[in-house]
C-alpha positions as CSV (number, residue, x, y, z in Angstrom):
1,X,4.3,-51.0,-15.3
2,X,0.9,-49.1,-16.3
3,X,1.2,-47.6,-12.4
4,X,4.6,-46.4,-12.8
5,X,3.3,-45.0,-16.1
6,X,0.3,-43.5,-14.7
7,X,2.0,-42.2,-11.7
8,X,4.7,-40.4,-13.9
9,X,2.2,-38.8,-16.0
10,X,0.0,-37.9,-13.0
11,X,3.6,-36.4,-11.0
12,X,4.1,-34.8,-14.7
13,X,0.7,-33.1,-14.7
14,X,1.6,-31.8,-11.1
15,X,4.3,-30.3,-11.6
16,X,3.5,-28.5,-15.0
17,X,0.4,-27.3,-13.1
18,X,2.6,-25.9,-10.3
19,X,4.4,-23.9,-12.3
20,X,1.7,-22.6,-14.3
21,X,0.1,-21.5,-11.3
22,X,3.4,-20.1,-9.7
23,X,4.1,-18.5,-13.2
24,X,0.2,-16.8,-13.2
25,X,0.9,-15.8,-9.3
26,X,4.3,-14.1,-10.3
27,X,2.8,-12.1,-13.0
28,X,-0.3,-11.0,-11.2
29,X,2.0,-10.1,-8.0
30,X,4.3,-8.0,-10.1
31,X,1.6,-6.6,-12.1
32,X,-0.3,-5.3,-9.0
33,X,3.0,-3.9,-7.1
34,X,4.5,-2.2,-10.8
35,X,1.1,-0.6,-11.0
36,X,1.1,0.3,-7.4
37,X,4.9,1.6,-7.5
38,X,3.6,4.1,-10.7
39,X,1.1,5.3,-8.9
40,X,3.4,6.1,-6.0
41,X,6.4,7.3,-8.4
42,X,3.4,9.7,-9.6
43,X,2.0,11.0,-6.3
44,X,6.0,12.2,-5.8
45,X,6.7,13.6,-8.7
46,X,3.8,15.5,-8.1
47,X,4.6,16.0,-4.3
48,X,0.6,15.1,-4.1
49,X,-1.1,14.3,-0.8
50,X,-1.8,10.9,-1.8
51,X,2.0,10.2,-1.5
52,X,1.6,8.9,1.8
53,X,-1.1,6.9,1.3
54,X,0.8,5.3,-2.3
55,X,3.5,4.3,-0.2
56,X,1.1,2.2,2.2
57,X,-0.5,0.4,-0.6
58,X,3.1,-0.5,-1.6
59,X,4.1,-1.5,1.7
60,X,1.0,-3.6,2.0
61,X,1.5,-5.6,-1.4
62,X,5.1,-6.0,-0.7
63,X,4.3,-7.8,2.7
64,X,1.7,-10.0,1.4
65,X,3.5,-11.5,-1.3
66,X,6.9,-11.4,0.0
67,X,6.9,-14.5,2.1
68,X,5.9,-16.9,-1.2
69,X,8.5,-15.3,-3.3
70,X,11.2,-15.2,-1.1
71,X,9.9,-19.2,-1.0
72,X,10.2,-20.0,-4.8
73,X,12.7,-17.3,-6.2
74,X,16.3,-17.1,-5.8
75,X,17.1,-14.2,-3.3
76,X,19.2,-12.1,-5.4
77,X,17.0,-10.3,-7.0
78,X,14.6,-10.4,-4.2
79,X,17.3,-8.5,-1.8
80,X,17.8,-5.6,-4.0
81,X,13.7,-5.2,-4.5
82,X,13.1,-5.4,-0.8
83,X,16.2,-3.3,0.3
84,X,14.9,-1.2,-2.4
85,X,10.9,-0.7,-1.1
86,X,12.2,-0.6,2.5
87,X,13.7,2.9,2.0
88,X,10.8,4.4,0.5
89,X,9.1,5.2,4.1
90,X,12.1,6.3,5.3
91,X,12.3,8.9,1.9
92,X,9.1,10.1,2.6
93,X,9.4,11.0,6.2
94,X,11.9,13.2,5.3
95,X,9.6,14.4,2.3
96,X,12.9,13.5,-0.3
97,X,11.3,13.0,-3.5
98,X,14.6,13.0,-5.6
99,X,15.5,9.7,-3.5
100,X,12.1,8.5,-3.1
101,X,11.5,8.6,-7.0
102,X,15.0,6.8,-8.0
103,X,14.2,3.8,-5.3
104,X,11.1,3.8,-7.1
105,X,12.4,3.3,-10.4
106,X,15.2,0.6,-9.2
107,X,11.8,-1.1,-7.7
108,X,10.6,-1.5,-11.0
109,X,13.4,-2.3,-12.7
110,X,13.7,-5.2,-10.2
111,X,10.4,-6.4,-10.7
112,X,11.0,-6.3,-14.8
113,X,13.7,-8.2,-13.9
114,X,12.4,-11.1,-12.1
115,X,9.6,-11.1,-14.0
116,X,12.1,-11.8,-17.1
117,X,14.4,-14.0,-15.4
118,X,11.5,-16.1,-13.9
119,X,9.3,-16.5,-17.7
120,X,9.9,-19.8,-19.1
121,X,11.7,-19.1,-22.2
122,X,14.3,-21.0,-24.5
123,X,17.1,-18.9,-22.7
124,X,16.1,-19.7,-19.5
125,X,16.1,-23.5,-20.2
126,X,19.0,-24.0,-22.0
């Protein structure tokens, strides 16, 4: 009986630790991607020379994080985010600042939605 209780407590601690670790990873990756998107948005609005490097940074961050996020999160919001981020290089090549800005804003909104839906709260639990 004691062994089952100890194993149950260990599994509970492991599950809680994994959930907290994933929450911290999601917050970190969403914050870094959000900051890169804000920088790309500002560069596009100003038509500055670092517009291309800001887009490359967004692509690099997304390539780094998308594998883990696709494993752990529902795909509904991630698919929209991936589509919006995938159009950024195309709009950059065309120098279409209006559509680029629109997709940056859409990506930022998708990130905000993902963070809010995955943050533990009573509304998400019940």
